[in-house]
C-alpha positions as CSV (number, residue, x, y, z in Angstrom):
1,M,68.2,-19.7,45.8
2,V,65.4,-17.2,45.2
3,T,62.7,-17.9,42.6
4,I,59.9,-15.9,41.1
5,R,57.0,-18.2,40.9
6,L,53.2,-18.6,41.2
7,R,51.4,-19.0,44.5
8,R,48.0,-20.5,44.2
9,T,45.0,-18.7,45.7
10,G,41.3,-18.9,45.1
11,K,38.7,-21.6,45.5
12,R,38.8,-25.2,44.4
13,N,38.4,-25.5,40.6
14,A,38.6,-21.7,40.4
15,A,42.3,-21.0,40.8
16,C,43.9,-17.6,40.8
17,H,47.6,-17.0,41.4
18,R,49.9,-14.4,42.9
19,I,53.4,-13.9,41.4
20,V,55.8,-14.0,44.3
21,V,59.5,-13.8,45.1
22,A,60.2,-16.7,47.4
23,D,63.0,-18.9,48.6
24,S,63.1,-22.1,46.5
25,R,63.0,-24.3,49.6
26,S,59.7,-22.9,50.9
27,P,56.5,-24.6,49.9
28,R,54.4,-23.5,46.9
29,D,51.8,-21.7,49.0
30,G,54.1,-21.0,52.0
31,R,56.4,-18.2,53.0
32,F,57.4,-15.6,50.4
33,I,59.5,-12.5,50.3
34,E,57.4,-10.2,48.2
35,I,54.2,-10.2,46.0
36,I,55.0,-8.6,42.6
37,G,51.9,-9.4,40.6
38,V,48.8,-11.4,40.0
39,Y,47.7,-13.9,37.3
40,D,44.2,-15.2,36.7
41,P,44.1,-17.9,34.0
42,R,40.3,-18.1,34.0
43,H,39.9,-14.5,32.9
44,N,43.2,-14.2,31.0
45,S,44.3,-11.3,33.2
46,E,47.8,-10.7,34.5
47,K,49.5,-7.8,36.1
48,I,53.2,-7.7,37.1
49,D,55.4,-5.0,38.4
50,L,58.3,-5.0,35.9
51,E,60.4,-2.6,38.1
52,R,60.4,-5.2,40.9
53,V,61.3,-8.0,38.4
54,D,64.2,-5.8,37.1
55,Y,65.2,-5.4,40.8
56,W,65.2,-9.2,41.6
57,I,66.6,-10.8,38.5
58,P,70.1,-9.2,38.7
59,R,70.2,-10.3,42.4
60,G,69.9,-14.0,41.3
61,A,66.2,-14.6,41.3
62,Q,65.2,-17.3,38.7
63,P,61.7,-17.0,37.2
64,S,59.7,-20.2,36.6
65,E,58.7,-21.1,33.0
66,T,55.2,-19.7,33.4
67,V,56.4,-16.5,35.1
68,S,59.0,-16.0,32.3
69,A,56.2,-16.2,29.7
70,I,54.1,-13.6,31.8
71,I,57.1,-11.3,32.0
72,K,57.7,-11.6,28.3
73,R,54.1,-10.7,27.5
74,A,54.1,-7.8,29.9
75,R,57.3,-6.4,28.4
76,A,55.8,-6.6,24.9
77,A,52.7,-4.9,26.1
78,A,54.7,-2.2,27.8
79,Q,56.7,-1.4,24.6
80,A,53.5,-1.3,22.5
81,A,51.6,0.9,24.9
82,P,53.9,4.1,24.6
83,A,53.6,3.9,20.8
84,A,49.8,3.9,21.0
85,E,49.7,6.7,23.5
86,K,51.6,9.2,21.4
87,P,49.2,11.8,19.9
88,A,49.1,12.1,16.1
89,E,50.7,15.3,15.0
90,A,48.7,17.2,12.4
C-alpha cells in the first residue's frame, strides 16, 4: 500500500519534514517514491503540491493524519487566494 506521510529531516531538536509518497512497508526516513512538499513545524510553514496529491489519492495512496490536515489547510488557502487576487471593479 502507498502512503503519503512525513519524512523527518533537520538537526536534533530542530526537526523539519518532507511530505513524501512512500510504500507503507519502507522505514519512516527510508526509501520513498516522490517528494510532494515540505512542512516546518517550528516556523509554521508548509508547502504541498496539490496537483500531485490529486494524482496519488485516486491511485490508492492513503495520507497520514498530519498530512491530511496539511492538505485540508492548503486547499482552504488555495480557494481563498483566488478570491483575494481578483481586482476590484470600479
